N, C-alpha and C positions, 0 to 999 in steps of 0.2 A: 208719424209720417207727415210730410208737408204736401201742400197742394202743388199741382203741376205749374212749373214756370213756363213762360213763353206765351205766345199769342194763341188765341182760341178763335176758331171760325165763327163768323157772325151767326147768331141764333143758337150757339152752343154754350153750354155751361161746363163747369168742372167741379169735381168732388173727390174726396178721398174716403175709401172704405177700409176700416181697421177694427180690430177687436175693441170692445168697450173698455174704457179706461186708458186707451193708448194715447200718448201725446202726439198729436198730428202736426205740431208746429215745427218740429225739427226731425230730420231723418235720423234713424237709430244707427245707421251704418253708412259707410262711404259709398256702397254700391247703389246705383240708380235703380229705382223701382219702375218697371215698365208701365206704360200708360195704355189703357184700352179705351176705345170709343164705344159707348153704349147708346144705342138708338131706341127710344121709347116707341110705343104703339102710335103715338101722335106724330112721330117723325122728328122729335127733338133729340139732338145728339149731345151726350154728356161725356166729357173726357174724364176718365176715372182711373185712379190708382187703387188697385185691389190688393189687399194683404193676402199673400198666398196661403197663410195659415187658416184663413176663414173657410167655412163650409159654403156650399152653394146657397143653402137656405139663408145663411147669415148675410151673404152678399145681396141676395134679392131683397131681404128684409130691410137692410140699410139703404138700398137704392130707393125702395118705396117710401121710406121715411124722408130721405133727402129730396125726393121729387114730389113730396106731399101727395102721394097716391092714397086715395080714400079706401079703396078696396083692400081686402086682406092680402098680405104678401103671398099667402099660400096659393093664390089664384094666378101667380106669375112664375115664369121660368126664364132662363137665359138660353139663347141659341147663338151659334156662330152665324154672323150675318151673311157670310159668303157661302157656307156649305149647308146651313140649316141644322148642323149637328147640335144635339142637346148638350148643354153644359152640365156635367155631373162632377162629383167630388174627384173621380178618377182622372178626368182630363182638365180640370180647372187650372192647375198649375202650369200645364203645357200651354194653355190658351193665354194665360197671363204673360208667360215668358215670350211667346211669339207675337205679343201685342195684337192678338186677333180682334177684329171688329165684332162686337157683340150686339144683340138686340134683346129687348125685354118683350116677351111674348106670353101668351096664355100658358098656364101650367098644363102638363099632360092630361090631368083629369078634366080640365075645362075643354081642352082641345078634343079629347075623345068624346065627351058628351056632345059637343057641337057637331062633330062629324057624324056621329050616330044619328043625331036628329035629322041631318041632311039626307042620310041614307033612307030614313023612314019617310020623309016628305017626298023625296025623289023629284025635286024640281029640276028640270033639264039644265037650267042655267047654273045652278049651284052644285049639282051632283058630280059633274066631271071634276070640278075644282076640289071637291071634298075627297074624291077617290084619288086624285093626284097627290094630295097631301097625305092621305092615308097610306099609300104605297111607300112613301118616304118614312113616315113616323112609326109605322108598325114594326120596324126593325128595332126600335128602342124599347128596352125592357119596361121602363116605367109607363110609357104610353100603351104598350101592348097589354100590360096587366089591367090598366084602366079600361081599355077598349073591350077586353074579354069579360071583365067583371060586369060591365054594363050591358052585356048581351050583344056586342057588336058583331060577333061571328055569325049569328043567325041572320042578322040584317044584311051582312055582306054576301052570304050565301043566297039570300033572296034576290039581291041585285043581280047576281050572276045568273040566276034562273030565269030572269025576265028581260034583261037588257041586251043590246046588240051594239055592233060597231066599236068605236073608240071607247065609249063608256064601259062596255064589257071588257075591253082590253085592259083598262086601268083597274077594274075590279079584280080580274084574274091575276094581274101583277101584284096587287095588294095581298090577295090570298096566298100567292106563291111566297111572297116575302114573309107573311105570317107563319107559313109552314117551315121556315128556317128555324123557328123556335121548337124546342122539344116538348112543348106543352101547349094546352089551350085549344087544340082543334080535334080532340078525340071524339067530338059529337057529330062530326061530318058523317052523313049516312050514305047508303047506297044510292039514294035519289040524287045527291050531290055528285057522286062519282059518275053516275050515268049521264048527268047533265054535261059534265066536262067531256065525257067521251063523245056525246052528241055534237058539242061545239067543235071538237077536234075533227070529227068525221064530216062535218057539213062542208059542201063545196062552196058555200057562200061566205064562210068565215074568212076574215081578213088575216093576212100573215101575222100582224101584230096581236091578233087574238089567238091564233094557233100556237104561237111560241110559248106564252105562259100556260096555256091549257096543257100542252105536252109536258112542260116542266112540272106542273101539278101532278099529273099522272105518274111521272117518275118519282116524285116525292112519296106518293101513296104506295107505290110498289116497294120502295125501300123502307117504308114504315112497317116492316115485317116484325112479328114478335121475336123472331130469331135475332134481330138486330138490336133489341131493347137493351139498354145498359143495365148492369146490375143483375141480380138473381131473378130467374123466372119462376112463376108459380108452377109447382110440380103438376105433371099431367101423365097420362099413360103413354107408353112408348109408341103406340100407334097413332096418337093424336098430336097435332101441332102444339107447340108451347102456348100457354095462355099469358097474355100481357096483364100486368097489374091494373086494377081499376083506375080509370082516368088517364092511362098511358096512351100516347098517340101511336104507339107501336102495336096497332091492332088491325092493320090493313094488309099489305103485302100483295103478292102476285095474284093469289086466288080471288081476292075481292075485285081487283082491277080487271082481270081477265074475264070474270063472269059478266061484268058490265060491258066489256068490249064484245063479248059474244052476242049480247042483246042488240047491239047496234051493228047491223050487217055492213061489212066492208071497212070497219074502223082500223083493223090492223093493216089492211091493204092500203088505206090512206096514209098511214105512218110510213110504210115502205115506199110508196110512190113519192112522198115528199123528200126522199133522199136524192131525187132528181130536180129539186127546186133550185131556182136561181138565187134564192136567199140563203147565204151561208149560215146565218144564225138558225134558220128553220131546219137546215140539214143537220146542224150540230145538235139541236134539241131532239130531233127524231132519232139520230144515232144514239144519243144518251138514253132515250126511253127504251129503244130496242136492247141496248146493252143491259139496262136494269132488268128488263123482263127476262133476258137470257140468264142473268146472274141469280135471279130469285125464283125461277120457275120451279114448282113443286112436282113431286112424283106423280100425283094424280093427273095433272094436265100436261105432263111433259111430252108425251107422244103427240097429242093433239096440237100443242103449240109449235113444236119443232116441225111437224109435218106441214102446218100452215105456213110457216116461214119459208120452208123449202119450196112449197107450191108458189109462193109469191116471188121467188127468185131474189131473195134478199142478198144472197152472195154476189150475184151478178151486179146488183145495184152498187154494192160496196166496191167491187172490182172497178167499176166505172169511176168511182170517186178516187180510187188509187191512181188512175191514169190521168186525172184532171190536173190542171196547172195552178189552181187557186185553192188549195186545200190545206194550207199551213195550219189554220185553226182547227182542222179536223184530224190531224195526225194522231193525237192521243186517243180519240174516240175510235178511229179505224183500227189501231193496234189493240184497243180493248175488245172490239168486236172479233178480231182475229184470235185473241186469247180465249174468248168465250166459245168460238167454234172449235178450238182445240179441246175444250172441256166436253162439248157436245160429241165430238168425234170419239174421244176416249170413252165416254159413257156408252155410245153405240157399240164400240169394240168390246166393251166389258159386259154387255147385255146378252144373255144366252138366247139362241134361236130355239123357240119352243112352239112348233106349229100346233101341237095338241092343246096348248093353253092360250096362245096369242092369235086371235083371228087375223091380224095384219100379217103375221109371219106365214100363216097358212095361205092367205090370199096371194102373197108375193111368190111363194113356192109354186102355187097352182098356175100363176101366170107364166113363170119360167118353164114349167113342164109343158104347158099348152103351146108355147111358142117354139119349143123344140120339134114338135110334130113327130115325136117318137112314140111307138107303141110299147107298152109294158110287156116284158118277157120273163123268161125263167132261165136260170143257169143250169149247168150240167147236174147239179145236185137237186134240181127242182125248186130252188129258192127263187123268190120274186126278184126280178131285176128291173129296177126303175131308175133310181138316182145314180146307180153305178154306170148306167148308160150315158149319163151326162158328164161323167168324169170323176165322180166321188169314189172314195175307197169302199164305202159301205152304204147301207140303207139307213143308217142311224144319223139323221141330220143334226141332232143335238151335238153329237160327237164331232161331226164333220166341220161344224161352224164354231167349235169351242174356242179356238184361238183368235178368231176374227169377229165373232159375235154378230150382232145385228148389222154392224158396219159391213161385214162381208156379204151378208144377204142383200143389203141395199145396193152395194156395188155390183153384184151379179145381176140383180134385177135391172139396174140402170144400163148395164152393158147389153143386156138382152133388148131392152126397150129402145136403145139407140138405133138398132137395126135388126128387128126380129127375123127378117128373111135371111140375113147373113148368119145369125146365130143358128138357125135351123140348118142352113147349108153346111156350116162347120161341124155341127154335131153329126149329121147324117154322113158327112165325108169321113169322119173319124170312125164311125161304126162300120163303114164299108171296108176298113183296113183290118189286117190281122190284129189280134188282141195286143200283141207285144209292141205294135207300132202306133197305137192310138195315143193321141195327146189328151191327157186328163184335163179337159177344159175347165170344169168346175173347180178342181184343185188348183189349177193355174191361176184362176181368178183370186182364190183365197191367198195364194202365195204372194201375188202382187199387192194385195191389201196389206200384208205383213211388211213387205218391203217399203211401201209408202209410209206406213206408220213408223217404221224405224227411221226413215229418212227425215220425217218431220217431227221426230221425237214425241210421238203420241204415247207417252209413258204413264202419265198421271194427270189427275184433275187439278194439278197445281197451276201456277201462273205460267204463261208461255215465256220462253227465254229468247224469242226472236225480237230483235230490235228494228227490223226492217219489214216492209210490206211483203206478203207472201200470196200474190194473186193465184199462183198455181195450186197452193194448198186449198184456197177457197174453191178452186175448180177440181176438187178431189176426184169426183166421179169421172170427169172427162180425162184426167190424167190416168186414172185406173183403166179406162177403156183403151187408151193408146198403149199403155204398158202391157195390157193383156193381149192386144193384137200383136205387139212385138214378141211376146212369149210364144204365141202360136206360130209366128213366122220363123222364129229361130228354131223351133222344134222341127218344122218342116224342112227348112234349108239345111239343117245339120243332120237330118236323117236319124233323129233320136229314136230310141226304143224304150220300152218299159224299164223303169229303174234309173233312167238318166235325167229325171226331173230336177234333182239338185244342181246338175250342171247348167241347165237352162236358167234356173233361178239365179245362179251366180252371174250369168251373162246379163240377166235383167237387172240385178242389183248394180252392176257396173254401169249399165246404160242409164238407169235412173239418176245416178250421181252426175253423169255428164249432161243429160237432157234438162235437169232441173237446177243446174248451177246458175248463179247470178240471177236469181229469181225476180228480184225487184227491178231489174233492167231488161231482161230478155223478153223479146216479143213472142207471142203465143205461136205464131207460124213456125218459128224455129224449133219449138218444142215438138210440134207435129212432125217436122222434117226429121228431127233426131230419132224419133221412135219409128216412123214409117218408111224412111228412105235409107237407113243405114244398112250396110252389108254384113253378113254373118262373119266373114273372115276378118274384117276390120275390128268388129266388136270383140271377137275371140282373141286377136293379137293384143289389143289393149288390155283385156282382162287378164291375160297371162302376165303382162308386165306388172299389173297391179298385184297379182298374187305373189310375185317375187318379193314385193315390198311389204306385204301384209301377213299377219299371223292367222292361219285358218281357225285357230281357237276362238277368235272373237266372233266368228260367224255362227257358232253353235248356239242352239236355242237356249240351253241353260245359262250360258254366259250372257246372252242378250237379255234374258229375264233378270239376271243379277245386275246388269247395267241399268235397267229400268228402275230397280229398287234403289240403287245408289244415287241415281239422278234425282229421284224424289227427295231423298235425305239431304243431298247437297243443296237443292233448291230451298228447302226449309231452313237449313243452316244459314245460307246467305241472307234469306229474308229476315231472320232474327238478328243477324249482325247489322243489317242496314237499319232496322228499327232501333237497335241499341245506340247507333250513332245519332239518331234523331233525339233520343232520350237524353244523351249527354249534351247536345247542343253545340253550336259553332258560330263563329263570326263570319259575316259576309259583307261585301261591298254593296251599297244601295246603287243599283244600276239605273241608267237612263233608257227608257223603252225606245225601241227603234222599229217602226216609226213612232214618234211621240204620240201617245193616245191617252185614253182614260186610265189613270193610275193614281194611287194615293201618294202624294208627295211626302217623302220621309223627312224627319227633322234632323238628320245627321248623315254623315258619310258612311257610317258603319251600322250594321244591325246584327245583334246576337239573337238567334232563334233556338228554341228548345221545345220538344214535344212533351206534353204532360203525361203522367203515368196512366191516365185513362185513355190515351191515344185519341182524344177528341179535339184538342186544341193545340195550335202552335203559339206559344207565348214568345214575345220578343220585346226588345228595347232598341231604340235608335240612339246613336251617340256620335259626337264629333271625333272621338278617339276610342280605341279599344281599352277595356279595363277588366280586371278580374271579376268574373260573374260568380256569385255564390251558388251553391247547390239549391235546388228548389226553384220556386217561381217568384220570390220576393222582389228580385231585381228586374223582373220582366212584366211591366204593367199592361202592355197591350197584348191582344191575342187574335188569332185567326181560326175560325172553325173549320176543321178538316172537311166536314160535310158540305161546306160551301164551295170547295175547290172542285171544279168540273174538269180541269185539265192542267197538267204540268207541261208547259211548253218550254222548249230549249232553244238556245241561240237567239234570245229575244231582246237583249239589252246591252248597252255599251257602258264601259266604266266612265265615271266623271273625268273631265279633262285634268283636274288637279289631283287625281289619285296618286298615292305614293307608289312608285314602281317597285320599291323593295318588298312590298307586301304581297304582290300578286305575280304569278307566272303568266303574264299577259302581254301581248304586243301593244305598243303605244296606240292610243285611240286616234283615229283619223276620220273626221266627218261622221262620228257616232257609228263606227263599224261594230256590229254585234259581236260580243265575245263568245268564244266556243264554250266557255265555262259558265255561261249565264243561264238562268231559268226564271220563268214567271209562273205564279200561281193564279190561274184564271178562273173566273166564274162564268156561268152561262150568260149572265145579263149585265154585269157591272164592270166588265173589263178585268184589269189586273188587281189582285190583292197585294202582291209583292213582286218586286223585280230585283233579283239578287244575282251576284257574281261570286262564285266560289274561289277559294285561294289556290286550289289545284284540282287535277282531274279526279283524284280519289274522293275528295269531299263532294265534288259535283255528282259523281256516280252514286255515292252513299245517299245523298239527299234526294236526287231526282227519282231513283228507283225506290228508295224507302217510302217517299210520299205516294208514289204510284201504288205500292203494295198496301198502303193504308186505306185507299179509297174503296168504297163498297162495290162499285161497278167496274173495278179495274183488275189488273193482274199482270199487265205486260211489263217487260223490262225495257228501259230507255237506253242504257249504256252498253257498249260492247264489253266494257270492263266487268260488269256484273255477269253478263252471259258467259264471258271467258272464265270467271271464277267458278261458276257452276260446272262448266265443262271440265276445267282442270281438276276440281275436287272429285268429279265423277271418275275421271281417268286414273287419278292417284288411288282412289278407293278401290277401283276395279283391279288395278295392278297388285295392290296389297292382298286382296282376296285370292287372286290367281296365284300369287307367290306362295300363299299358305297351302293351296291345293297342290301346286307343283312340288313343293317341298315334301309333302306327304305322299307324293307319287300317286295321286288320285287320278284315275282316268275319267275324263268328262265325256259322257255320251252325247250324241247328237240330239237325242230326245229321250223322253221317259214315257213308258207305257203304264198307265194305271192298271192295277190288278182288279180282279172281279170284286164286286161289293160283297159284304158279309151276307151269308144266307139267312141270318136271323138277327134279332136285336138283343140276343142274350150275351152281351159283352159290356165292358166299361173301359174308360181310359184311365190308366194308372197315373199316379203323380210322378213327375220327373224328379229324379234325385240329383 
């Protein structure tokens, strides 16, 4: 290879780096070799032609020889002068091709040793700069390994335990970036966790301190042994899994929540920050709450959920839904919504057992006391207590079997909303003849089932809603309104015993009308629909609906079958979406709108593929599309799935010179965001990727597939995916019903379980 031709800036020199024995007097090919400027530590700039077949170590060694550097070449490394990115063998060729400006700097081992020394000395003048460098370099594997090997983790933790202000903010950011690695921080103990909780809870903590502190707690919550990659060490079925020695997956919800308990008001502080003026602070708080909800264990479940309800977290999120500046929060709000679906399903599936659960006993005692009714006896001399409130029997386990703890909570909240009104209603019903009494308690449970059916509370799978559901988050208030509607319809229609299913049908019709257009409809209209509607108008509308509907679908066994098929359909679509990610696809590299912090791609096109471990998105940028081989050999770059905090949609525009034949997109005008675009966002660094899909199907496959991969997520982005789940459910249901109707099987409205065996002298035979 020959030296660079042309002028050189004053004070600069030029050199050529090639393998030993290479003739550098003549070029070996007609192609021009790119020229890179390399700046030394002394500020001297060298224009250099680097042979791309060299390793980074060889490049540094030859630079040191040519520049007559006396220190060993192992003490030096190369970085991108503009981005500070460390040059390694994997990105060297790209830097040469792009003619990146490089600089000769200390090697990672020297840099790590110097930073650790500054952490130990803690001189105020040098500490901030050291932490500023640390939070950038710690993401690099070579630097991180040197930093951890030299005991840097304990020194960084010590800085966090003593410093304040911006110094503390930089230290927390460095720790958070370190925790992006899946190794090296397993020695962080409860003292450290408690210190982070204290920082988060302190009213004196700055916003830029609270943001990384919240993010660190989220990382610790998600470092649950259940999330550990690979096989877990066997443990008893009653104990949580045990992480392998040295694994960072040894924390989880229990560790973090125990320390939050010690610091009074810490969870309240997190919820209160949902009202912060700082969008990033809101985002971090939402993500922490979602992680806690996703990973809460059985032991602390009741306590944690009760505390969140006491802090009115739902109300805080509803306020965010109605805000006008929440584009960055959309994904986190939908995640929260999906988590509350899981909470609601679990409550509905949890049996009410007052003899076992003190909370259940306490709630029932409160309901009974508020009724102001005296216990009596029926004509057979049997005790009459709960039947006086409208239950069918005195067996409360059986009465709440279909609605579980959710039904008990709804009834208690209905009573607590206006205890005097509840007492008045109960006493009024008891004053009537037995056959004309409205079964208030059973009415409450029927409404719970109707609302669960309306919001598809069928399974702890991910939510299929792609829009905000503020009325769902107001579940208890909607239940109270619908229950009042039930009572009013009973009175206005002059119903008698046995006509409860007719009123349930009216309530089902009214629920559909009152809760439609949920993401647009104001709350006062919901109240009006339930409280001001006339019986005759509701009845007429319901009769019209009955003409168009099949009564078969309203039967309990059919509804239960629909729940089962919905779960199966959701899992089928989830697997299909992930398979699309594993196959990979080409995308256009979009231009963010508005233009912000994003990593500038090296070509117009990008091919992305998910690895088989579901941990990384591998990709390659190119000026043209080309056949990509199976596997990951053609995909040198990667994005860690765990680093993605949000999949935002409608975020970028196609480049002006994009070929119109390749995309079903309108021509770009003033960087108008494409409806087929999406961005992979982090909580702190902006966008990791800005892509535009070739069509609606690919956009839905990837946006929903990526959402389903995230640990703290589960919501569906596209109407297409939600539509697939609905269509598969309806087709599956019709096929099952056709089988039954073909065999002329009569489907009952409900099934009554027989009495239990009188003894245990039996066994289950094998099915043939």
